[in-house]
C-alpha positions as a printed Julia matrix, in Angstrom:
47×3 Matrix{Float64}:
   9.99   -6.22  10.54
   7.1    -7.39   8.68
   7.28  -10.88   7.06
   7.55  -11.64   3.36
   4.2   -13.26   3.76
   2.62  -10.34   5.02
   3.75   -8.18   2.29
   2.68  -10.36  -0.36
  -0.66  -10.2    1.49
  -0.69   -6.73   1.7
   0.2    -5.56  -2.07
  -1.92   -8.51  -3.52
  -4.64   -6.52  -1.51
  -3.57   -3.47  -2.33
  -4.07   -3.89  -6.01
  -7.01   -5.45  -5.94
  -8.84   -3.17  -4.01
  -7.38   -0.41  -6.2
  -8.38   -2.03  -9.39
 -11.99   -3.12  -7.88
 -12.86    0.7   -6.97
 -12.78   -0.56  -3.01
 -11.22    2.77  -2.12
 -12.49    1.94   1.78
 -10.23   -0.92   2.32
  -7.29    0.29   0.09
  -7.0     3.29   2.79
  -7.25    0.89   5.7
  -4.08   -0.63   4.25
  -2.41    3.14   4.92
  -0.71    3.85   8.26
   0.58    7.46   9.25
   4.03    6.35   8.81
   3.79    4.83   5.42
   6.55    5.78   2.9
   6.11    5.4   -0.47
   7.9     6.51  -3.48
   5.74    6.52  -6.91
   7.19    6.08  -9.45
  10.33    4.77  -7.79
  12.64    7.67  -7.49
  10.23   10.12  -7.45
   9.14   12.08  -4.26
   8.38   10.38  -1.0
   4.57   10.12   0.12
   4.44    9.66   3.5
   0.46    8.83   5.6
């Protein structure tokens, strides 16, 4: 289980790289088993 600090760092990097268009760094944050709902309650994206 990741720590709160790890989660906060990952989220910060996620938004910074998305907003700056840094695709390679943004993609490096994702693993095969990551699950994301966007928007919350919507379909689950995996990987």
